[in-house]
RODO-2510 file (C-alpha; in nm, 4 decimals, decimal comma):
residues 470
     n   res          X          Y          Z
     1     x     0,3408    -3,8412     3,1132
     2     x     0,2074    -3,6021     2,8574
     3     x     0,4461    -3,5434     2,5684
     4     x     0,3442    -3,1850     2,5712
     5     x     0,4235    -3,1786     2,9417
     6     x     0,7778    -3,3060     2,8828
     7     x     0,8327    -3,0473     2,6165
     8     x     0,7100    -2,7599     2,8246
     9     x     0,9224    -2,8437     3,1214
    10     x     1,2364    -2,8414     2,9043
    11     x     1,1362    -2,5108     2,7499
    12     x     1,0536    -2,3437     3,0775
    13     x     1,3738    -2,4667     3,2364
    14     x     1,5583    -2,3310     2,9315
    15     x     1,3730    -2,0006     2,9795
    16     x     1,5242    -1,9632     3,3250
    17     x     1,8650    -1,9779     3,1544
    18     x     1,7786    -1,7315     2,8867
    19     x     1,7251    -1,9835     2,6070
    20     x     1,3746    -1,8995     2,5015
    21     x     1,3248    -1,6406     2,2324
    22     x     1,0660    -1,3710     2,3060
    23     x     0,8286    -1,4902     2,0429
    24     x     0,5142    -1,6996     2,0252
    25     x     0,5667    -1,9922     2,2535
    26     x     0,2216    -1,9635     2,3925
    27     x     0,0772    -2,2690     2,2341
    28     x     0,3738    -2,4808     2,3306
    29     x     0,3163    -2,4452     2,6982
    30     x     0,1107    -2,7226     2,8517
    31     x     0,2518    -2,9169     3,1357
    32     x     0,1815    -3,2122     3,3631
    33     x     0,4965    -3,2875     3,5513
    34     x     0,5782    -2,9615     3,7177
    35     x     0,7613    -2,8323     4,0181
    36     x     0,5513    -2,8131     4,3337
    37     x     0,4611    -2,4546     4,4252
    38     x     0,7267    -2,2943     4,6360
    39     x     1,0133    -2,5370     4,5447
    40     x     1,2543    -2,3806     4,2995
    41     x     0,9639    -2,1982     4,1541
    42     x     0,9476    -1,8802     3,9509
    43     x     0,9414    -1,5349     4,1147
    44     x     0,6862    -1,2790     4,0091
    45     x     0,9422    -1,0995     3,7898
    46     x     1,0444    -1,4197     3,6182
    47     x     0,6850    -1,5181     3,5540
    48     x     0,6112    -1,1732     3,4159
    49     x     0,9106    -1,1953     3,1804
    50     x     0,8017    -1,5389     3,0599
    51     x     0,4472    -1,4110     3,0039
    52     x     0,5741    -1,1170     2,7978
    53     x     0,8112    -1,3377     2,6013
    54     x     0,5261    -1,5739     2,5064
    55     x     0,3180    -1,2929     2,3608
    56     x     0,5688    -1,0965     2,1516
    57     x     0,6392    -1,2335     1,8028
    58     x     0,5635    -1,2180     1,4339
    59     x     0,1919    -1,1508     1,4954
    60     x     0,2922    -0,8259     1,6631
    61     x     0,4625    -0,7073     1,3415
    62     x     0,1397    -0,7706     1,1427
    63     x    -0,0785    -0,5503     1,3649
    64     x    -0,0422    -0,2278     1,1553
    65     x    -0,1936    -0,4119     0,8618
    66     x    -0,4592    -0,5577     1,0937
    67     x    -0,5575    -0,1996     1,2030
    68     x    -0,5711    -0,1056     0,8392
    69     x    -0,8082    -0,3945     0,7716
    70     x    -1,0388    -0,2745     1,0513
    71     x    -1,0061     0,1041     1,0409
    72     x    -0,8255     0,3641     1,2465
    73     x    -1,1022     0,3827     1,5051
    74     x    -1,2580     0,0357     1,4875
    75     x    -0,9174    -0,1365     1,4832
    76     x    -0,7747    -0,0192     1,8172
    77     x    -1,1116    -0,0514     1,9904
    78     x    -1,1641    -0,4031     1,8553
    79     x    -0,8048    -0,4974     1,9453
    80     x    -0,8667    -0,3833     2,3002
    81     x    -1,1930    -0,5782     2,3148
    82     x    -1,0319    -0,8957     2,1841
    83     x    -0,7445    -0,8558     2,4290
    84     x    -0,9787    -0,8118     2,7268
    85     x    -1,1855    -1,1055     2,6065
    86     x    -0,8778    -1,3261     2,5704
    87     x    -0,7577    -1,2392     2,9199
    88     x    -1,1064    -1,3196     3,0534
    89     x    -1,0849    -1,6644     2,8843
    90     x    -0,7440    -1,7171     3,0445
    91     x    -0,9000    -1,6517     3,3840
    92     x    -1,1854    -1,8914     3,2965
    93     x    -0,9328    -2,1618     3,2132
    94     x    -0,7423    -2,1029     3,5392
    95     x    -1,0666    -2,1340     3,7395
    96     x    -1,1704    -2,4513     3,5558
    97     x    -0,8311    -2,6146     3,6116
    98     x    -0,8267    -2,5218     3,9797
    99     x    -1,1775    -2,6593     4,0290
   100     x    -1,0868    -2,9840     3,8535
   101     x    -0,7660    -3,0147     4,0533
   102     x    -0,9536    -2,9912     4,3812
   103     x    -1,2240    -3,2243     4,2678
   104     x    -0,9776    -3,4904     4,1377
   105     x    -0,7213    -3,4238     4,4112
   106     x    -0,4444    -3,3614     4,1523
   107     x    -0,1612    -3,1152     4,1942
   108     x    -0,2051    -2,9780     3,8471
   109     x    -0,4333    -3,0113     3,5488
   110     x    -0,3166    -2,8990     3,2022
   111     x    -0,5302    -2,7714     2,9108
   112     x    -0,5760    -3,1092     2,7516
   113     x    -0,6600    -3,2843     3,0785
   114     x    -0,9001    -3,0115     3,1742
   115     x    -1,0899    -3,0686     2,8511
   116     x    -1,0961    -3,4464     2,8995
   117     x    -1,1895    -3,4490     3,2678
   118     x    -1,4650    -3,1955     3,2161
   119     x    -1,6272    -3,4114     2,9504
   120     x    -1,5929    -3,7186     3,1745
   121     x    -1,8118    -3,5504     3,4357
   122     x    -2,0669    -3,3892     3,2074
   123     x    -2,4352    -3,5164     3,2064
   124     x    -2,4303    -3,6238     2,8414
   125     x    -2,3515    -3,9935     2,8045
   126     x    -2,2071    -3,9648     2,4550
   127     x    -1,9645    -3,6915     2,5628
   128     x    -1,8552    -3,8896     2,8707
   129     x    -1,7869    -4,1966     2,6503
   130     x    -1,5802    -3,9911     2,4036
   131     x    -1,4102    -3,7670     2,6599
   132     x    -1,0698    -3,8640     2,5432
   133     x    -1,1382    -3,6984     2,2084
   134     x    -1,1459    -3,3657     2,3909
   135     x    -0,7825    -3,4243     2,4791
   136     x    -0,7035    -3,5306     2,1220
   137     x    -0,8794    -3,2193     1,9843
   138     x    -0,6781    -2,9796     2,2016
   139     x    -0,3522    -3,1595     2,1105
   140     x    -0,4462    -3,1431     1,7382
   141     x    -0,5171    -2,7719     1,7631
   142     x    -0,1884    -2,7117     1,9367
   143     x    -0,0087    -2,8966     1,6582
   144     x    -0,1917    -2,7013     1,3861
   145     x    -0,1136    -2,3746     1,5665
   146     x     0,2523    -2,4551     1,6022
   147     x     0,2982    -2,5691     1,2441
   148     x     0,1111    -2,2570     1,1377
   149     x     0,3648    -2,0489     1,3370
   150     x     0,6465    -2,2339     1,1611
   151     x     0,4958    -2,1647     0,8169
   152     x     0,4629    -1,7997     0,9080
   153     x     0,8317    -1,8064     1,0151
   154     x     0,9260    -1,9376     0,6695
   155     x     0,7472    -1,6551     0,4947
   156     x     0,8743    -1,3941     0,7355
   157     x     1,2363    -1,4902     0,6930
   158     x     1,2019    -1,5276     0,3156
   159     x     1,0370    -1,1823     0,2891
   160     x     1,3204    -1,0202     0,4829
   161     x     1,5936    -1,2111     0,3088
   162     x     1,4544    -1,1192    -0,0330
   163     x     1,4306    -0,7563     0,0589
   164     x     1,7810    -0,7431     0,2107
   165     x     1,9516    -0,9274    -0,0753
   166     x     1,7792    -0,7652    -0,3701
   167     x     1,7887    -0,4094    -0,2354
   168     x     2,1503    -0,4299    -0,1167
   169     x     2,2810    -0,2352    -0,4136
   170     x     2,0436     0,0550    -0,3477
   171     x     2,0814     0,0527     0,0307
   172     x     2,2543     0,3619     0,1668
   173     x     2,3814     0,4971     0,4959
   174     x     2,1178     0,7726     0,4963
   175     x     1,7808     0,6680     0,6337
   176     x     1,4981     0,8153     0,4238
   177     x     1,1300     0,7050     0,4163
   178     x     1,0903     0,4005     0,1942
   179     x     0,9719     0,4663    -0,1558
   180     x     0,7974     0,2231    -0,3847
   181     x     1,0651     0,0455    -0,5824
   182     x     1,0281    -0,0527    -0,9448
   183     x     1,2951    -0,3183    -0,9281
   184     x     1,2251    -0,6547    -1,0862
   185     x     1,2809    -0,9464    -0,8393
   186     x     1,5960    -1,1320    -0,9230
   187     x     1,4655    -1,4489    -0,7507
   188     x     1,1149    -1,5551    -0,6597
   189     x     1,0416    -1,5497    -0,2896
   190     x     0,9833    -1,9230    -0,2989
   191     x     1,3432    -1,9716    -0,3942
   192     x     1,4495    -1,7951    -0,0739
   193     x     1,2279    -2,0344     0,1212
   194     x     1,4113    -2,3266    -0,0375
   195     x     1,7450    -2,1640     0,0561
   196     x     1,6315    -2,1483     0,4204
   197     x     1,4928    -2,5043     0,4237
   198     x     1,8166    -2,7076     0,4731
   199     x     1,9348    -2,4779     0,7544
   200     x     1,6056    -2,5264     0,9418
   201     x     1,6160    -2,9000     0,8883
   202     x     1,9643    -2,9077     1,0455
   203     x     1,8434    -2,6858     1,3253
   204     x     1,5502    -2,9121     1,4289
   205     x     1,7918    -3,2076     1,4528
   206     x     1,9155    -3,0403     1,7706
   207     x     1,6711    -3,1995     2,0202
   208     x     1,8257    -3,0541     2,3362
   209     x     1,6816    -2,7076     2,3902
   210     x     1,9693    -2,6106     2,6194
   211     x     2,2082    -2,6506     2,3294
   212     x     2,0315    -2,3526     2,1722
   213     x     2,0634    -2,1347     2,4842
   214     x     2,3519    -1,9151     2,3572
   215     x     2,1803    -1,8522     2,0236
   216     x     1,8442    -1,7920     2,1797
   217     x     1,9901    -1,5434     2,4273
   218     x     2,1396    -1,3462     2,1412
   219     x     1,7986    -1,3720     1,9664
   220     x     1,6330    -1,2204     2,2750
   221     x     1,8687    -0,9298     2,2749
   222     x     1,8399    -0,8729     1,8990
   223     x     1,4646    -0,8858     1,9042
   224     x     1,4398    -0,6300     2,1857
   225     x     1,6815    -0,4084     1,9953
   226     x     1,4712    -0,4471     1,6819
   227     x     1,1518    -0,3412     1,8621
   228     x     1,3261    -0,0361     2,0062
   229     x     1,4422     0,0776     1,6578
   230     x     1,0964     0,0113     1,5090
   231     x     0,9263     0,2337     1,7684
   232     x     1,2001     0,4927     1,7348
   233     x     1,1276     0,5226     1,3633
   234     x     0,7472     0,5062     1,3507
   235     x     0,7148     0,7755     1,6173
   236     x     0,8991     1,0313     1,3999
   237     x     0,6933     1,2617     1,1890
   238     x     0,3597     1,0800     1,1970
   239     x     0,1380     1,2453     0,9385
   240     x    -0,2090     1,3736     1,0351
   241     x    -0,4474     1,0803     0,9753
   242     x    -0,7281     1,2758     0,8173
   243     x    -0,7295     1,0598     0,5070
   244     x    -0,7368     0,7266     0,6857
   245     x    -1,0786     0,5615     0,7205
   246     x    -1,2093     0,5170     1,0718
   247     x    -1,3947     0,2045     0,9678
   248     x    -1,2835    -0,0354     0,6960
   249     x    -1,4799    -0,2841     0,4845
   250     x    -1,6428    -0,5629     0,6793
   251     x    -1,4658    -0,8228     0,4631
   252     x    -1,1238    -0,6983     0,5555
   253     x    -1,2409    -0,6791     0,9189
   254     x    -1,2685    -1,0593     0,9104
   255     x    -0,8968    -1,0721     0,8295
   256     x    -0,8364    -0,8372     1,1184
   257     x    -1,0134    -1,0771     1,3551
   258     x    -0,7939    -1,3724     1,2573
   259     x    -0,4736    -1,1684     1,2868
   260     x    -0,5730    -1,0234     1,6259
   261     x    -0,6667    -1,3668     1,7735
   262     x    -0,3437    -1,5118     1,6285
   263     x    -0,1485    -1,2406     1,8030
   264     x    -0,3232    -1,2861     2,1398
   265     x    -0,3097    -1,6651     2,1288
   266     x    -0,1529    -1,7219     2,4691
   267     x    -0,4206    -1,9052     2,6697
   268     x    -0,2251    -2,2317     2,6665
   269     x     0,0621    -2,0951     2,8804
   270     x    -0,1267    -1,9616     3,1825
   271     x    -0,1709    -2,2957     3,3616
   272     x     0,1925    -2,4108     3,3741
   273     x     0,3226    -2,0629     3,4475
   274     x     0,0943    -2,0417     3,7517
   275     x     0,1985    -2,3800     3,8764
   276     x     0,5685    -2,2977     3,8325
   277     x     0,5435    -1,9919     4,0567
   278     x     0,6779    -1,9896     4,4088
   279     x     0,3571    -1,8276     4,5189
   280     x     0,0796    -1,9278     4,2674
   281     x    -0,1734    -1,7034     4,4475
   282     x     0,0094    -1,4062     4,3030
   283     x    -0,0369    -1,5208     3,9406
   284     x    -0,3581    -1,3219     3,8892
   285     x    -0,1731    -0,9973     3,9523
   286     x     0,1086    -1,1049     3,7136
   287     x    -0,1462    -1,2044     3,4472
   288     x    -0,3329    -0,8760     3,4567
   289     x    -0,0184    -0,6699     3,4687
   290     x     0,1596    -0,8620     3,1914
   291     x    -0,1363    -0,8753     2,9544
   292     x    -0,2096    -0,5061     3,0144
   293     x     0,1448    -0,4280     2,8976
   294     x     0,0939    -0,6611     2,5988
   295     x    -0,2364    -0,5043     2,5013
   296     x    -0,0979    -0,1513     2,5261
   297     x     0,2069    -0,2537     2,3192
   298     x    -0,0158    -0,4133     2,0540
   299     x    -0,2434    -0,1099     2,0241
   300     x     0,0444     0,1368     2,0160
   301     x     0,2395    -0,0506     1,7456
   302     x    -0,0620    -0,1269     1,5358
   303     x    -0,2112     0,2185     1,5502
   304     x     0,1120     0,4180     1,5181
   305     x     0,2355     0,1876     1,2423
   306     x    -0,0816     0,2340     1,0366
   307     x    -0,0777     0,6133     1,0906
   308     x     0,2844     0,6223     0,9866
   309     x     0,2562     0,4200     0,6642
   310     x    -0,1115     0,4573     0,5786
   311     x    -0,2192     0,2745     0,2602
   312     x     0,1339     0,1523     0,2033
   313     x     0,1264    -0,0619     0,5201
   314     x     0,2584    -0,4082     0,4450
   315     x     0,1911    -0,7468     0,6081
   316     x     0,4988    -0,7005     0,8318
   317     x     0,5933    -0,3544     0,9503
   318     x     0,9578    -0,4441     0,9070
   319     x     0,8996    -0,4366     0,5272
   320     x     0,8026    -0,0672     0,5545
   321     x     1,1251     0,0434     0,7263
   322     x     1,3700     0,2719     0,5382
   323     x     1,6155     0,1203     0,2929
   324     x     1,9247     0,2008     0,4899
   325     x     2,1733    -0,0220     0,6687
   326     x     2,0501     0,0677     1,0110
   327     x     1,6990    -0,0599     0,9491
   328     x     1,8169    -0,3430     0,7259
   329     x     1,9882    -0,4624     1,0432
   330     x     1,6512    -0,4692     1,2146
   331     x     1,5268    -0,7169     0,9602
   332     x     1,8383    -0,9266     1,0045
   333     x     1,8183    -0,9223     1,3838
   334     x     1,4484    -1,0036     1,3936
   335     x     1,4961    -1,2791     1,1358
   336     x     1,7727    -1,4347     1,3470
   337     x     1,5401    -1,4391     1,6459
   338     x     1,2683    -1,6010     1,4327
   339     x     1,5120    -1,8577     1,2943
   340     x     1,6063    -1,9945     1,6386
   341     x     1,2528    -1,9724     1,7667
   342     x     1,1494    -2,2031     1,4855
   343     x     1,3283    -2,4898     1,6660
   344     x     1,1574    -2,4133     1,9966
   345     x     0,8108    -2,3984     1,8389
   346     x     0,8818    -2,7099     1,6364
   347     x     0,9261    -2,9214     1,9512
   348     x     0,5542    -2,9353     2,0287
   349     x     0,4336    -3,1091     1,7074
   350     x     0,7565    -3,3154     1,6982
   351     x     0,7053    -3,4418     2,0530
   352     x     0,3475    -3,5383     1,9758
   353     x     0,3987    -3,7029     1,6365
   354     x     0,7493    -3,8607     1,6592
   355     x     0,6860    -4,0962     1,9534
   356     x     0,3841    -4,2426     1,7690
   357     x     0,5870    -4,2900     1,4525
   358     x     0,8764    -4,4549     1,6411
   359     x     0,6345    -4,6944     1,8102
   360     x     0,5448    -4,8357     1,4733
   361     x     0,9000    -4,9534     1,3881
   362     x     1,1709    -5,1609     1,5509
   363     x     1,4248    -4,9991     1,7841
   364     x     1,7016    -5,0164     1,5235
   365     x     1,4979    -4,7934     1,2904
   366     x     1,4003    -4,5416     1,5598
   367     x     1,6821    -4,2880     1,4921
   368     x     1,6177    -4,2915     1,1161
   369     x     1,2418    -4,2491     1,1641
   370     x     1,3000    -3,9674     1,4178
   371     x     1,5136    -3,7646     1,1795
   372     x     1,2884    -3,8488     0,8805
   373     x     0,9746    -3,7248     1,0552
   374     x     1,1520    -3,4123     1,1690
   375     x     1,2650    -3,3422     0,8110
   376     x     0,9174    -3,4201     0,6735
   377     x     0,7493    -3,1776     0,9183
   378     x     0,9906    -2,8954     0,8264
   379     x     0,9271    -2,9690     0,4630
   380     x     0,5547    -2,9573     0,5279
   381     x     0,5774    -2,6094     0,6766
   382     x     0,7951    -2,5019     0,3806
   383     x     0,5449    -2,6415     0,1282
   384     x     0,2650    -2,4645     0,3076
   385     x     0,4552    -2,1383     0,2837
   386     x     0,5292    -2,1969    -0,0831
   387     x     0,1662    -2,2760    -0,1663
   388     x     0,0342    -1,9775     0,0271
   389     x     0,3059    -1,7085    -0,0001
   390     x     0,0912    -1,4451     0,1772
   391     x     0,2040    -1,3776     0,5338
   392     x    -0,1096    -1,1828     0,6240
   393     x    -0,3497    -1,4470     0,4992
   394     x    -0,1672    -1,7356     0,6661
   395     x    -0,1674    -1,5510     0,9952
   396     x    -0,5365    -1,4868     0,9562
   397     x    -0,6032    -1,8549     0,8661
   398     x    -0,4093    -1,9870     1,1652
   399     x    -0,5778    -1,7394     1,3959
   400     x    -0,9237    -1,8188     1,2631
   401     x    -0,8860    -2,1965     1,2644
   402     x    -0,6982    -2,2978     1,5780
   403     x    -0,6298    -1,9852     1,7833
   404     x    -0,9907    -1,8816     1,8093
   405     x    -1,0777    -2,2338     1,9346
   406     x    -0,7989    -2,2469     2,1894
   407     x    -0,8307    -1,8866     2,3070
   408     x    -1,2066    -1,8270     2,3008
   409     x    -1,4374    -2,1240     2,2157
   410     x    -1,2970    -2,4065     2,4350
   411     x    -1,2465    -2,2089     2,7591
   412     x    -1,6016    -2,0721     2,7486
   413     x    -1,7518    -2,4170     2,6859
   414     x    -1,5359    -2,5708     2,9630
   415     x    -1,6843    -2,3291     3,2100
   416     x    -2,0368    -2,4326     3,1151
   417     x    -1,9627    -2,8045     3,1275
   418     x    -1,7838    -2,7919     3,4664
   419     x    -1,9968    -2,5437     3,6553
   420     x    -2,3456    -2,5794     3,5024
   421     x    -2,4441    -2,8481     3,7584
   422     x    -2,3278    -2,6263     4,0431
   423     x    -2,5907    -2,3552     4,0261
   424     x    -2,4224    -2,1576     3,7507
   425     x    -2,6049    -1,8282     3,6914
   426     x    -2,7952    -1,7747     3,3645
   427     x    -2,5955    -1,4595     3,3029
   428     x    -2,2677    -1,6546     3,3106
   429     x    -2,4113    -1,9234     3,0813
   430     x    -2,5316    -1,6604     2,8338
   431     x    -2,1937    -1,4863     2,8485
   432     x    -2,0053    -1,8073     2,7762
   433     x    -2,2397    -1,8957     2,4942
   434     x    -2,1898    -1,5509     2,3387
   435     x    -1,8101    -1,5888     2,3586
   436     x    -1,8242    -1,9291     2,1965
   437     x    -2,0543    -1,8071     1,9206
   438     x    -1,8243    -1,5048     1,8609
   439     x    -1,5227    -1,7338     1,8357
   440     x    -1,7086    -1,9759     1,6091
   441     x    -1,8405    -1,7056     1,3769
   442     x    -1,4958    -1,5425     1,3651
   443     x    -1,3498    -1,8829     1,2810
   444     x    -1,5968    -1,9579     0,9999
   445     x    -1,6019    -1,6153     0,8393
   446     x    -1,2330    -1,5562     0,8928
   447     x    -1,1502    -1,8816     0,7092
   448     x    -1,3934    -1,7933     0,4300
   449     x    -1,2534    -1,4456     0,3724
   450     x    -0,8880    -1,5620     0,3874
   451     x    -0,9568    -1,8427     0,1387
   452     x    -1,1515    -1,5953    -0,0816
   453     x    -0,8543    -1,3606    -0,0875
   454     x    -0,6262    -1,6487    -0,1774
   455     x    -0,8364    -1,7265    -0,4838
   456     x    -0,8157    -1,3699    -0,6143
   457     x    -0,5458    -1,2406    -0,8501
   458     x    -0,2468    -1,0803    -0,6737
   459     x    -0,3529    -0,7363    -0,7974
   460     x    -0,6934    -0,7763    -0,6307
   461     x    -0,5483    -0,7349    -0,2844
   462     x    -0,2060    -0,5837    -0,3414
   463     x    -0,2527    -0,3651    -0,0340
   464     x    -0,2350    -0,6700     0,1871
   465     x     0,0452    -0,8338    -0,0050
   466     x     0,3850    -0,9111     0,1420
   467     x     0,5498    -0,8353    -0,1847
   468     x     0,8302    -0,5814    -0,1771
   469     x     0,8223    -0,4633    -0,5359
   470     x     0,5637    -0,2620    -0,7198
***
């Protein structure tokens, strides 16, 4: 059985009991051993809730800065286009998986299997011989995406912890618009990451997701409350956006692309959700409805957030909230949700890497190796966050590298490989090639621009910095 399949089943079962946090679990959802349709399956409402949960997370909070990087007009339009394109690629993946299931007479085909089986049946001899590498590639991209999420979580929590701790003495009960502070940081943000590190290591030692159900349920409630308070604030007194550019520099637009794709990276969860439904034929309606809600939410938060804060927009909109106890609680609640979601996201790379590591040692050493690998992976995400303490650039990098491949490039190529021999129209082939090229160009140039920004002095791109202090 697929390791990813085992992990997803435990996550989805936990979701039914309220244990999954409403953050990015999209990449963690690939399944092989699933419930037959109609037997203890998910209702339409349950599937819709799961779909929404999997698409609301830290990437959402970075959308105001993403709109700033693209422009007040170009940003929302491009966000809509990327959202529609991502949903289209989800539909492509569903069609490819259904076609392969019928051809191979299998109940269900997951993302990795779809990639492998499609290569096994393609005309090219070399690709057929190396078809298993398609499965390895998808698994590798899923691991990179999940560890990237975890690194983002480190920076997100450290950002909020630093702001809450070091502004505590100037925090009041009166909520006024945030002003630029001239306070000198007491502790470097990397120190806060090290403070969080042992708590996260202890958290990932809990291997039973159901043990986190109580905490994750509280995280769900606190996250929803946080989003309500964020919208309540940004919709008050929005200034007229006459001084905001409609189109930003093309270099910053590349950062927008990576952030947008990172936020929409949910293509991996459509297959198991469909198969878990009581009536899988209704999934198309749920997908279009759910993703329409997600796209509207993204555009509203990104656009209104940028209009509200303008040039002062930070990498996470939470860092722009007023310095009063009410909105400091928003940072605390959202950080709690992120903290417990770290363990859920961590299960995917752990369940791929740990069994291989354990297989290399004797049974008596297995528990020690298990805990050691878990600790090492958490430390790896911490080191990544310390080396690149820029939330916006890490989001853009992860989105450009792995999310663009999983959400855009691979589904389009799968459709060509599977259906080309079955009288596939030239228009469809051209469309898929264009989607793949778009994803590839976004990947290459997005990586280049993010790495370029990282090599510049902090003052060069202070507008995109996560730093709290001026």
